[in-house]
C-alpha positions as CSV (number, residue, x, y, z in Angstrom):
1,M,-1.9,-14.0,-18.5
2,S,-2.0,-14.6,-14.8
3,E,-4.5,-16.3,-12.8
4,P,-7.2,-14.4,-10.8
5,T,-6.1,-14.1,-7.0
6,P,-8.5,-15.7,-4.5
7,V,-9.0,-12.2,-3.4
8,V,-10.1,-11.2,-6.6
9,I,-12.5,-14.1,-6.9
10,A,-14.3,-13.3,-3.5
11,D,-14.7,-9.9,-4.7
12,E,-15.9,-10.5,-7.6
13,F,-18.7,-13.4,-6.4
14,L,-19.7,-10.6,-4.4
15,R,-20.1,-8.1,-6.7
16,G,-22.0,-10.3,-8.9
17,L,-24.3,-11.4,-5.6
18,R,-25.1,-8.0,-5.4
19,I,-25.9,-7.2,-8.8
20,A,-28.3,-10.5,-8.5
21,T,-29.8,-9.4,-5.6
22,L,-30.4,-5.9,-7.1
23,G,-32.1,-7.7,-10.3
24,V,-34.4,-10.1,-8.2
25,S,-35.6,-6.9,-5.8
26,T,-35.9,-5.1,-9.4
27,A,-38.5,-8.3,-11.1
28,D,-40.2,-8.4,-7.8
29,L,-41.1,-5.2,-7.4
30,C,-41.6,-3.9,-10.9
31,L,-42.8,-7.0,-12.6
32,W,-44.8,-8.2,-9.9
33,F,-45.9,-6.3,-7.3
34,L,-46.3,-2.9,-9.2
35,P,-48.9,-4.6,-12.0
36,T,-50.4,-6.2,-8.9
37,A,-51.2,-2.9,-7.0
38,L,-51.9,-1.3,-10.6
39,A,-54.9,-4.1,-10.8
40,S,-56.0,-3.6,-7.1
41,K,-56.7,-0.1,-6.7
42,D,-60.0,-0.9,-4.6
43,A,-57.9,-3.0,-1.9
44,Y,-56.3,0.0,-0.7
45,T,-57.9,2.9,1.6
46,S,-55.5,5.2,-0.1
47,P,-54.2,4.2,-3.5
48,T,-52.1,7.7,-3.3
49,L,-50.2,6.5,-0.6
50,E,-50.0,3.1,-1.6
51,F,-48.6,4.2,-5.1
52,G,-46.4,7.0,-3.5
53,A,-44.6,4.0,-1.3
54,L,-44.0,1.9,-4.4
55,A,-42.4,5.4,-6.0
56,V,-40.2,5.5,-3.2
57,L,-39.0,1.7,-3.2
58,V,-38.5,2.2,-7.3
59,A,-36.2,5.4,-6.5
60,V,-34.4,3.5,-3.9
61,L,-33.6,0.7,-6.3
62,A,-32.7,3.2,-8.8
63,L,-30.2,4.6,-6.4
64,A,-28.9,1.4,-5.6
65,A,-28.7,0.3,-9.1
66,V,-25.9,3.3,-9.9
67,I,-24.0,2.5,-6.7
68,I,-23.9,-1.0,-7.1
69,L,-22.9,-0.9,-11.0
70,R,-20.3,1.5,-10.3
71,D,-18.9,-1.2,-7.6
72,R,-19.3,2.0,-4.7
73,P,-20.0,1.3,-1.0
74,W,-23.2,2.4,0.7
75,G,-21.4,4.8,3.0
76,R,-23.8,7.2,4.5
77,L,-26.5,6.3,2.3
78,R,-27.1,3.1,3.8
79,W,-29.1,3.7,7.0
80,P,-31.3,6.5,5.7
81,L,-32.1,4.1,2.6
82,V,-32.8,1.3,5.2
83,V,-35.1,3.7,7.0
84,L,-36.8,5.1,4.0
85,T,-37.2,1.5,2.6
86,L,-38.9,0.0,6.1
87,A,-41.1,3.6,6.1
88,A,-42.1,2.9,2.7
89,T,-43.5,-0.8,3.5
90,V,-45.1,0.1,6.7
91,V,-47.3,2.8,5.0
92,A,-47.7,0.4,2.3
93,T,-49.2,-1.9,4.7
94,A,-51.1,0.5,6.6
95,V,-53.5,1.3,3.6
96,V,-54.7,-2.0,2.8
97,K,-58.0,-3.2,3.9
98,P,-58.2,-5.7,6.4
99,E,-59.6,-8.7,4.1
100,Q,-56.9,-7.7,1.9
101,M,-54.0,-8.7,4.2
102,I,-53.1,-12.3,3.2
103,L,-54.0,-11.5,-0.6
104,P,-51.8,-10.4,-3.2
105,P,-52.5,-6.5,-3.0
106,H,-50.6,-6.8,0.2
107,W,-47.3,-7.1,-1.4
108,S,-45.1,-5.0,1.0
109,W,-44.7,-7.1,4.0
110,K,-42.6,-9.6,1.7
111,M,-40.5,-7.2,-0.2
112,F,-38.7,-5.6,2.4
113,G,-36.5,-8.5,2.9
114,W,-34.7,-8.2,-0.6
115,F,-33.7,-4.5,0.4
116,A,-32.4,-5.8,3.6
117,V,-30.3,-8.2,2.0
118,L,-29.6,-5.4,-0.7
119,L,-28.4,-2.8,1.8
120,L,-27.3,-5.0,4.8
121,M,-24.9,-7.7,2.8
122,D,-21.8,-6.3,3.6
123,L,-22.5,-6.1,7.4
124,P,-22.5,-9.1,10.0
125,L,-25.9,-11.1,9.6
126,G,-27.1,-10.0,12.6
127,W,-27.8,-6.6,10.9
128,F,-30.1,-8.5,8.2
129,F,-32.2,-10.4,10.6
130,G,-32.8,-7.5,13.2
131,A,-33.8,-5.4,10.2
132,L,-35.9,-8.1,8.8
133,G,-37.4,-9.0,12.0
134,L,-38.3,-5.6,12.8
135,Q,-40.6,-5.4,10.0
136,Q,-41.8,-8.3,10.2
137,L,-42.8,-7.5,13.9
138,I,-44.4,-4.2,12.6
139,S,-46.1,-6.0,9.9
140,L,-47.9,-8.4,12.8
141,V,-48.7,-5.7,14.8
142,Q,-50.8,-3.8,11.9
143,V,-52.3,-7.1,11.0
144,L,-53.3,-7.4,14.6
145,A,-54.7,-3.9,14.7
146,A,-56.7,-4.5,11.4
147,G,-58.6,-6.8,13.0
148,Q,-57.0,-9.7,11.5
149,G,-55.7,-11.9,14.2
150,D,-57.4,-15.2,13.5
151,R,-55.5,-18.7,13.4
152,P,-55.8,-19.0,9.6
153,T,-54.9,-15.6,8.5
154,L,-51.4,-15.6,11.4
155,V,-50.6,-19.2,9.9
156,E,-50.9,-18.4,6.0
157,M,-48.8,-15.1,7.0
158,G,-46.3,-17.1,8.9
159,V,-45.9,-19.8,6.9
160,T,-45.4,-17.0,3.4
161,S,-43.0,-15.4,5.8
162,L,-40.8,-18.1,6.4
163,L,-40.6,-19.4,2.8
164,V,-39.7,-15.8,1.6
165,A,-37.4,-15.3,4.6
166,S,-35.5,-18.5,3.7
167,W,-34.3,-17.6,0.4
168,Q,-33.7,-13.8,1.6
169,G,-31.8,-15.4,4.5
170,A,-29.9,-17.7,2.2
171,V,-28.6,-14.7,0.1
172,A,-27.4,-13.2,3.0
173,V,-25.6,-16.2,4.3
174,A,-24.0,-16.5,1.2
175,A,-22.8,-12.7,1.0
176,V,-21.3,-13.4,4.3
177,A,-19.4,-16.2,3.6
178,L,-17.9,-14.9,0.7
179,Q,-16.8,-11.6,2.6
180,Q,-15.3,-14.2,5.2
181,S,-13.9,-16.2,2.4
182,G,-12.6,-12.8,0.9
183,A,-11.2,-11.7,4.3
184,V,-9.1,-15.0,4.5
185,A,-7.8,-14.6,1.1
186,R,-6.6,-10.9,1.9
187,Q,-5.0,-12.2,5.1
188,T,-3.4,-15.0,3.3
189,A,-2.1,-12.7,0.6
190,T,-0.9,-10.1,2.8
191,E,1.5,-12.9,5.2
192,E,2.5,-14.1,1.5
193,A,3.9,-10.7,0.5
194,R,5.1,-10.2,3.8
195,L,7.1,-13.4,3.5
196,R,8.5,-12.6,-0.4
197,L,9.3,-9.3,1.0
198,S,11.4,-10.6,4.0
199,E,13.0,-13.0,1.5
200,R,13.9,-10.4,-1.0
201,V,15.5,-8.1,1.9
202,A,17.5,-11.2,3.2
203,E,18.7,-11.7,-0.5
204,Q,19.6,-8.0,-0.8
205,L,21.4,-8.3,2.6
206,H,23.0,-11.3,1.6
207,T,24.2,-10.0,-2.2
208,D,25.5,-6.7,-0.2
209,R,27.4,-8.4,2.2
210,Q,29.0,-10.7,-0.3
211,T,29.7,-7.6,-2.4
212,R,31.5,-5.9,0.8
213,Y,33.4,-9.3,1.0
214,D,34.7,-9.1,-2.2
215,E,35.6,-5.3,-2.2
216,L,37.5,-6.1,1.0
217,A,39.1,-9.9,-0.5
218,R,40.4,-7.9,-3.3
219,T,42.5,-5.1,-1.5
220,T,42.2,-5.6,2.2
221,A,43.2,-9.3,2.6
222,P,46.5,-9.4,0.5
223,L,47.8,-6.6,2.5
224,L,46.6,-8.3,5.8
225,Q,48.2,-11.4,4.5
226,G,51.4,-9.6,3.7
227,I,51.7,-7.9,7.3
228,A,50.8,-11.3,9.0
229,S,53.6,-13.1,6.3
230,G,56.1,-10.4,7.1
231,E,56.2,-9.6,3.5
232,H,55.0,-6.4,4.3
233,D,57.1,-3.9,7.3
234,P,54.2,-2.1,9.7
235,A,56.7,0.4,10.0
236,D,57.2,1.2,6.1
237,P,55.4,4.6,5.2
238,A,54.0,2.7,2.4
239,V,52.4,0.3,3.9
240,R,50.8,2.4,6.6
241,R,49.2,4.5,4.0
242,A,48.4,1.6,2.1
243,C,46.2,0.2,5.7
244,S,44.9,4.0,6.1
245,V,43.4,3.7,2.8
246,E,42.0,0.0,3.3
247,A,40.6,1.4,6.8
248,A,38.7,4.0,4.9
249,R,37.2,1.8,2.4
250,M,36.0,-0.2,5.1
251,R,34.4,2.3,7.1
252,R,32.8,3.8,3.7
253,L,31.6,0.1,2.7
254,F,29.7,-0.2,6.4
255,A,28.4,3.4,5.9
256,E,26.8,2.2,2.6
257,S,24.5,0.0,4.9
258,D,23.5,2.6,6.9
259,D,19.9,4.2,6.5
260,V,20.8,8.0,6.3
261,T,19.2,10.8,4.6
262,D,22.1,12.1,2.3
263,P,24.5,8.4,1.7
264,L,27.3,10.5,0.1
265,E,27.7,13.0,2.9
266,H,27.6,9.9,5.4
267,E,30.5,8.2,3.7
268,I,32.6,11.2,2.9
269,Y,32.4,12.0,6.9
270,A,33.3,8.1,7.1
271,C,36.5,8.5,5.4
272,I,37.3,11.7,7.2
273,D,36.9,10.0,10.6
274,V,40.0,7.4,9.6
275,A,42.1,10.4,8.7
276,E,41.6,12.2,11.9
277,R,42.2,8.8,13.5
278,Q,45.5,9.1,12.2
279,G,46.3,12.6,13.5
280,I,45.3,14.4,10.5
281,T,43.3,17.6,10.9
282,V,40.2,17.9,8.3
283,Q,38.1,20.8,7.4
284,A,34.9,19.8,5.9
285,S,32.3,21.8,4.5
286,M,29.0,21.0,2.4
287,R,27.5,23.4,-0.1
288,G,24.5,23.3,-2.0
289,Q,21.8,20.5,-2.4
290,L,23.1,16.9,-3.1
291,P,21.1,15.0,-5.6
292,A,20.9,11.6,-5.2
293,V,24.0,10.0,-6.3
294,P,24.1,6.0,-7.2
295,L,26.1,3.9,-5.1
296,P,28.7,3.3,-7.8
297,A,28.9,6.8,-8.4
298,R,29.7,7.4,-4.5
299,R,32.0,5.2,-4.7
300,A,34.1,6.9,-7.7
301,L,33.6,10.1,-6.0
302,T,35.1,9.1,-2.8
303,E,38.0,6.6,-3.8
304,P,40.4,9.5,-5.1
305,V,39.6,11.4,-1.6
306,I,40.6,8.1,0.3
307,A,43.7,7.9,-1.6
308,V,44.6,11.8,-0.5
309,L,43.6,11.6,2.6
310,A,45.7,8.4,3.5
311,G,49.2,10.5,2.1
312,A,48.3,13.6,4.1
313,R,51.1,14.6,6.2
314,S,48.9,17.1,8.9
315,H,45.8,19.1,7.9
316,A,43.5,18.4,4.6
317,R,40.7,20.8,3.5
318,V,37.4,18.8,1.9
319,T,34.6,20.6,0.2
320,V,31.4,19.6,-1.6
321,V,29.4,21.2,-3.8
322,G,26.4,19.8,-4.8
323,R,24.3,21.2,-7.9
324,P,21.5,19.7,-10.1
325,G,22.4,16.5,-11.9
326,Q,26.3,17.0,-10.4
327,V,28.6,16.8,-7.4
328,T,32.4,18.1,-7.1
329,L,34.1,16.9,-4.3
330,S,37.5,18.6,-3.6
331,V,40.3,18.1,-1.4
332,V,43.5,19.9,-0.6
333,A,46.2,18.5,1.6
334,E,50.3,18.4,1.9
335,V,50.7,15.1,0.8
336,T,54.1,13.0,0.3
337,D,55.5,12.6,-3.1
338,T,54.2,9.2,-3.6
339,A,50.6,10.4,-3.1
340,Q,51.0,13.5,-5.6
341,E,52.1,11.1,-8.3
342,A,49.3,8.4,-7.6
343,A,46.4,11.2,-7.5
344,P,44.8,10.0,-10.9
345,T,43.3,12.6,-13.7
346,G,41.1,12.3,-16.5
347,R,37.5,11.5,-17.2
348,R,36.0,8.1,-16.7
349,A,32.6,6.1,-17.0
350,V,31.3,4.8,-13.5
351,A,30.1,1.5,-13.8
352,G,26.4,0.3,-13.6
353,A,23.5,1.7,-15.6
354,D,22.9,5.6,-15.6
355,S,25.5,5.9,-13.3
356,G,27.2,9.1,-15.2
357,S,30.9,9.8,-15.1
358,V,33.4,11.1,-13.1
359,E,36.1,13.6,-14.1
360,L,39.0,14.0,-12.2
361,S,42.0,17.2,-12.4
362,R,44.7,17.8,-10.1
363,L,47.1,20.7,-9.2
364,V,50.4,20.1,-7.6
365,S,51.8,23.1,-5.7
366,G,55.1,22.3,-3.8
367,D,54.0,19.6,-1.1
368,R,50.3,20.7,-1.8
369,L,48.0,18.9,-3.7
370,W,44.6,19.8,-4.9
371,L,42.2,17.2,-6.3
372,D,38.8,18.0,-7.9
373,V,36.4,15.3,-8.4
374,T,33.3,15.9,-10.4
375,W,30.4,13.6,-11.0
376,T,27.8,14.4,-13.6
377,A,24.6,12.3,-14.0
378,A,24.1,10.4,-17.3
């Protein structure tokens, strides 16, 4: 089994932190503050509003539990939930009797921070501290408006707020640190993937170049060496025909590396271009939709055509017919006797897995040769 990546580890830690924060918020509200409020109904000027605020917070927690356990982002619900939570805590504080401001029945000013952590932990820290500071400021104004602005009350509330906020802030800071670690891990993983892709591309390019070199080394290199040594006479029609064949093969090899929509059509026109440079008039037509043809099959289709075009005397006609899973390549030309005899026939499998097979047939009438090459998918 493969080891988890740093990205997965950071994401899992962040998800665990969200679940833990949800658990702390639920435990504080439902197991501590709710029983306290139920046992202190006389501490509120309007118990209905107090318990209504508690019900709103419980509903927010229930919705948050669904989102977090399904590992979904907050999306558009984030800010409405923040505003709803802040409003509920403000209403809960507003109905607390003045003499209860620093006693357990006044629970709401300590609860909002956990909701802020829960809803804002995936944002920069400024959002959390801004929301928490706004709520603390509103609570301070409410306390002063209730006539509880004496020093002991303010000191006790300040110390309590600092202690509670330190826990909540520590969780928020840990969440931001985990997100930063995840971002660094993602960037590192992306860079590693890019480097691996570059290496694979470079290896593939090297393999393709080596394949082309091997192809040329088997046929083109001996021909050039023979011409250079004087073994082959450039004026000999057979040598000139061999040179035309090798030139077409080289053009085809170069065309195989081009990024085009239809590789087969592109390679066929590359072979035709060599014949036209030799003074041969070639008419070409494409019919039907060409299917995707593997590289070995494209070579098997074009190789006999190259031989016929190299032996053409004046003009030739090339027709390509595409059908689902099949391509037929036909060439008609006035050729030399040598080209007629060299034209292959029969059926043969194409090298390479799932490359299909090629069937060749020929018809000779005088000095005209008709060669039909049909590739059928595996």
